[in-house]
Structure formats: structure tokens, C-alpha cells
C-alpha positions in Angstrom: 54.5 -1.7 8.3 58.5 -2.5 8.2 60.1 -6.3 7.5 61.9 -8.0 9.7 65.2 -6.7 7.3 64.0 -3.7 8.4 62.8 -2.0 4.8 59.4 -1.0 4.1 56.9 -3.2 2.1 54.6 -2.8 -0.4 52.5 0.1 0.2 55.5 2.5 0.3 55.6 1.7 -3.4 52.7 4.2 -4.0 52.9 6.8 -1.5 56.6 7.3 -0.9 57.0 9.4 -4.2 54.8 12.1 -2.3 56.1 11.9 0.9 60.2 12.1 -0.3 60.2 15.7 -1.2 61.9 17.6 0.7 60.4 20.6 2.7 62.1 24.2 2.0 64.6 24.9 5.0 64.5 28.7 5.5 60.3 27.8 6.8 58.8 29.7 3.8 56.4 27.0 2.6 53.8 29.5 1.1 56.7 31.4 -0.5 57.6 28.1 -2.5 54.8 26.8 -3.5 53.6 26.3 -6.9 50.7 28.9 -7.7 48.5 25.0 -8.5 49.7 23.7 -4.6 47.9 27.5 -3.2 45.4 26.4 -0.9 41.4 26.4 -2.4 40.0 28.7 -0.4 38.0 30.1 -2.6 36.2 26.8 -3.4 34.8 26.7 0.5 31.1 25.6 0.5 29.2 27.8 3.1 27.4 25.3 5.2 24.0 26.0 3.3 26.4 25.4 0.1 27.7 22.4 1.5 23.9 21.0 2.0 22.8 21.8 -0.8 25.7 19.7 -3.2 25.0 17.5 -0.3 21.0 16.9 -1.5 22.9 17.3 -5.3 25.0 14.0 -5.3 22.2 12.3 -2.7 19.9 12.9 -5.6 22.7 10.8 -8.2 22.4 8.1 -6.1 20.1 4.9 -5.8 20.0 3.0 -2.8 20.6 -0.9 -4.3 19.4 -3.8 -2.0 20.6 -4.5 1.2 22.0 -7.9 1.9 24.8 -10.1 2.6 27.5 -8.0 1.3 31.3 -9.4 1.8 32.2 -7.2 4.8 35.2 -4.6 3.4 35.6 -1.7 5.8 37.2 -3.6 8.5 39.9 -5.1 6.0 40.0 -2.3 4.3 40.3 -0.4 7.5 43.5 -3.3 8.3 45.4 -1.8 4.8 44.9 1.7 5.2 47.0 1.6 8.4 49.4 -0.8 7.4 49.7 1.8 4.6 49.8 5.0 7.5 52.5 2.8 9.3 54.8 2.1 6.5 54.9 6.1 6.1 55.3 7.0 9.9 58.0 4.8 10.6 59.6 6.5 6.5 59.0 10.2 8.0 60.5 9.5 11.1 63.2 7.5 9.5 63.9 10.4 6.8 64.3 13.0 10.3 66.8 10.6 11.5 68.8 10.6 8.6 68.4 14.3 8.3 66.6 14.2 5.3 64.0 17.8 4.8 60.0 16.6 4.9 56.7 18.1 3.3 54.5 19.6 5.1 51.5 16.9 4.5 54.5 14.4 6.1 55.0 16.8 9.1 51.0 16.3 10.0 51.5 13.2 10.2 53.2 12.8 12.7 52.3 14.9 14.9 49.2 13.3 14.6 49.4 9.8 14.0 48.9 9.0 17.8 45.0 10.4 17.2 44.5 8.1 14.0 45.7 5.3 15.8 43.3 5.9 18.3 40.6 6.5 15.8 41.5 3.0 14.8 41.4 1.7 17.6 37.9 2.7 18.3 36.9 1.9 15.6 37.9 -1.2 16.0 35.9 -1.6 18.9 32.9 -0.3 18.3 32.6 -2.0 15.0 31.3 -5.4 14.8 32.4 -7.5 11.9 28.9 -7.7 10.5 28.2 -3.7 10.8 29.2 -3.3 7.2 26.2 -5.6 6.1 24.2 -3.1 7.9 24.9 -0.2 6.1 23.3 0.4 2.7 25.0 0.2 -0.7 24.6 1.9 -4.1 22.7 0.4 -6.6 24.5 1.6 -9.4 28.4 2.3 -7.0 30.3 3.5 -10.1 28.5 6.7 -10.5 
């Protein structure tokens, strides 16, 4: 969210250092990535492995009693929307200033309209009490 003085808000401090890294000028990003930034293709699960992993994770958790809980879903959506809007604004500002952007920032520019659409859909179809109907973990820190 841009403040009245045209500056980015406080959420920018969390993600701005990551987005400030310049994209490679020559366009050969794959050669310039460090080893820790390489895609994790070897780590991808097959469908059956993913199903098995989901069962294991589910078995580690216990569902707690349902009931009136503080609604955090829609406020969290609003907070995330604000951070994304600030990121989008900062990225477009960087491009206007002729600065390079990371591939992740480029992805956000390309797909921001889809993210906005999903946020609108969530607001439209999730009533305020929807969060109360969701199951809760007995031990959310596990």
C-alpha cells in the first residue's frame, strides 16, 4: 500500500531486500544462479509419494474441538493483499526507474491480476463466519 506521501508502507521492509536483487542483464539467468538457487527437481514427489506424505503429516496432528475461534482468515487475507500490493507497486516503480528486477518479481508482475482475482473470489465466497467452521489443530505448533 502506498502512503499519502507516495512512499511504500511498513510491510515493504520484510520483502524489499529480496526483490532488490537485480536480474541478470544478459538474460542467461540459469548460468548465473548459485547452486543453492537451482530448482529442486530431484525433490519433487510423484502423486503416490505426495499422497503418502500427506497421510504421514495428517497422522502427526490431532483435530481439536470446534467452536468459536477468533476469525483470522479474512484479516490475514487483507494483510497479505496489502503486502502484495506494496510489492507490485515497488516493482513497477523499480522498472520505471530503469532498475533490474528478479525473476520472482517479474513473475509477480505477470500474474498479479490473477492473484487479485483470487482475492476477490475469496472475499465474495467466504462469509465472515466461514473460519469458525474449519477444523482446528489441537496443537497448532506441531
